[in-house]
C-alpha positions in Angstrom: 0.0 0.0 0.0 1.5 3.4 -1.0 0.9 6.6 0.8 0.4 10.0 -0.7 0.9 13.3 1.1 -0.4 16.7 0.5 0.8 19.9 2.1 -1.8 22.1 3.7 -0.7 25.5 5.1 -3.2 27.6 7.0 -2.3 30.9 8.6 -3.8 34.1 9.8 -2.6 37.6 9.2 -3.5 40.9 10.8 -3.6 44.3 9.0 -5.5 47.5 9.3 -8.7 45.8 7.9 -8.8 42.9 10.3 -7.7 39.3 10.5 -7.4 37.3 7.3 -7.2 33.5 7.4 -5.8 31.8 4.4 -5.4 28.1 3.4 -2.9 27.0 0.8 -2.8 23.4 -0.6 0.3 22.0 -2.3 2.8 24.3 -3.8 0.3 27.0 -4.9 1.1 30.6 -4.4 -2.6 31.4 -4.5 -4.7 30.5 -1.5 -7.6 28.1 -2.1 -9.5 29.8 0.8 -9.2 33.3 2.2 -11.5 35.0 4.7 -11.3 38.4 6.2 -12.9 39.3 9.5 -12.9 43.0 10.6 -11.8 43.7 14.1 -15.4 44.9 14.8 -16.8 41.6 13.6 -14.5 39.6 15.8 -15.2 41.7 18.8 -19.0 41.4 18.2 -18.7 37.7 17.7 -16.8 37.2 21.0 -19.0 39.5 23.0 -22.3 38.0 21.6 -21.0 34.6 22.6 -21.1 35.8 26.3 -24.5 37.5 26.3 -27.6 36.3 28.0 -30.8 37.9 26.7 -28.5 40.4 24.9 -26.7 41.5 28.0 -23.3 40.8 29.7 -23.3 40.1 33.4 -21.4 38.2 36.1 -18.7 35.9 34.8 -19.5 36.9 31.2 -18.9 40.5 31.9 -15.5 39.6 33.4 -14.7 37.6 30.3 -15.6 40.6 28.1 -13.4 42.9 30.2 -10.5 40.4 29.8 -11.0 40.7 26.0 -10.8 44.5 26.2 -7.7 44.4 28.3 -6.1 41.8 25.9 -6.9 44.0 22.9 -5.5 47.1 24.7 -2.3 45.2 25.5 -2.0 44.0 21.9 -2.4 47.5 20.6 0.3 48.8 23.1 2.6 45.9 22.0 2.0 46.7 18.3 2.9 50.4 18.9 6.1 49.5 20.8 7.2 47.1 18.0 6.5 49.7 15.3 8.6 52.2 17.2 11.4 49.6 17.8 11.5 48.6 14.1 11.2 52.1 12.7 14.3 53.4 10.9 14.0 56.7 12.6 13.6 58.6 9.3 9.8 58.8 9.4 7.3 60.4 11.7 4.6 58.1 12.9 1.1 59.3 12.1 -0.2 59.0 15.7 3.0 59.3 17.6 2.1 62.7 19.1 5.4 64.3 18.0 
């Protein structure tokens, strides 16, 4: 009995529009599947998963607050990395300088 293998590469990428998930099969340079979720869509999906009768309360409110904190920390980390990786020849749009 012989075996055949196929390479499947799935990954997600973030940009200003949101998170894009792509799937590549084999040696293709073109994804066979790509889906973009905006940050708003992802936040709404997560928050809606924790609502009861359309409201957050108790433990679900705590989970929602943890999401907000994680997103704030991710934004601060992204800002820090942009500043670290900047060549110093450009002014950042929102740097306040």
